[in-house]
C-alpha positions in Angstrom: -169.0 145.2 -24.4 -167.1 143.4 -21.7 -164.7 140.9 -22.2 -166.7 138.1 -20.5 -169.4 138.6 -23.2 -167.0 136.9 -25.8 -164.7 135.1 -23.8 -163.6 133.0 -20.6 -160.5 132.5 -18.7 -158.3 129.8 -17.1 -155.5 130.7 -14.6 -152.7 129.4 -12.7 -150.4 130.6 -9.9 -146.7 129.5 -9.4 -144.6 131.6 -6.9 -145.0 135.2 -7.3 -146.1 134.8 -11.0 -149.8 134.1 -12.4 -150.7 132.8 -15.9 -153.9 133.8 -17.3 -155.4 132.5 -20.7 -158.2 134.4 -22.3 -160.2 131.9 -24.7 -162.8 133.2 -27.2 -166.2 131.4 -27.2 -166.3 131.6 -30.8 -163.0 131.6 -32.6 -164.2 134.2 -34.9 -163.7 136.5 -32.0 -159.9 135.9 -31.6 -159.0 138.7 -33.9 -160.9 141.1 -31.6 -159.1 139.8 -28.6 -155.9 140.1 -30.2 -156.4 143.8 -31.3 -157.8 144.9 -27.8 -155.9 142.8 -25.4 -152.4 144.1 -25.8 -149.8 143.5 -23.2 -149.9 147.1 -22.3 -153.6 147.6 -21.9 -153.7 144.5 -19.7 -150.9 145.8 -17.6 -152.8 149.0 -17.1 -155.9 147.2 -16.1 -153.8 145.5 -13.5 -152.1 148.7 -12.3 -151.1 148.3 -8.5 -151.7 144.5 -8.7 -149.2 143.2 -11.4 -146.0 144.8 -10.4 -143.5 143.1 -12.7 -143.4 142.6 -16.5 -146.5 141.1 -18.4 -145.9 139.1 -21.6 -148.5 138.1 -23.9 -148.6 134.9 -26.1 -150.9 134.4 -29.2 -152.5 131.0 -29.8 -154.5 131.5 -32.8 -155.2 127.8 -33.2 -156.9 127.7 -30.2 -158.5 131.3 -30.4 -156.7 132.2 -27.2 -154.3 134.7 -25.6 -151.8 133.6 -22.8 -150.5 136.1 -20.4 -147.7 135.8 -18.0 -147.6 138.2 -15.0 -144.7 138.4 -13.1 -144.8 139.9 -9.5 -148.5 139.5 -9.5 -149.3 137.6 -6.2 -147.7 139.8 -3.5 -144.8 137.6 -3.1 -146.6 134.3 -3.7 -149.7 132.6 -2.8 -148.5 131.4 0.6 -146.5 134.5 1.4 -149.2 137.2 0.5 -151.2 139.0 3.2 -153.8 140.0 0.6 -157.1 138.2 0.9 -157.5 135.6 -2.1 -155.2 137.3 -4.6 -154.6 134.0 -6.4 -155.1 133.9 -10.4 -158.9 133.2 -10.2 -159.4 136.7 -8.7 -157.1 138.2 -11.4 -158.9 136.4 -14.2 -162.6 137.7 -12.8 -160.9 141.2 -12.7 -159.7 141.0 -16.3 -163.3 139.5 -17.5 -164.6 143.3 -16.6 -162.2 144.6 -19.1 -164.0 146.8 -21.6 -163.8 146.2 -25.3 -165.0 149.3 -27.4 
């Protein structure tokens, strides 16, 4: 199944850092998110895009995971030559993550 089948995302950008929250549609699916969306697996999913460290924070009360991705925006939204490399594109890409 794809991540988008059980969750939605919210994002933000600041400088060369993007933040991305993954929120379960049903809080009962939070354990599945927590198990499969490790910082390491998300870093691999964004290989070549997120060039710095990636941190994950669990928010079980909200049924959400929050990721902070450093060096993710090509130098910053206003400095990047990449077309639309903002957080919204990163979140759309993460929603294609396959949960086995």
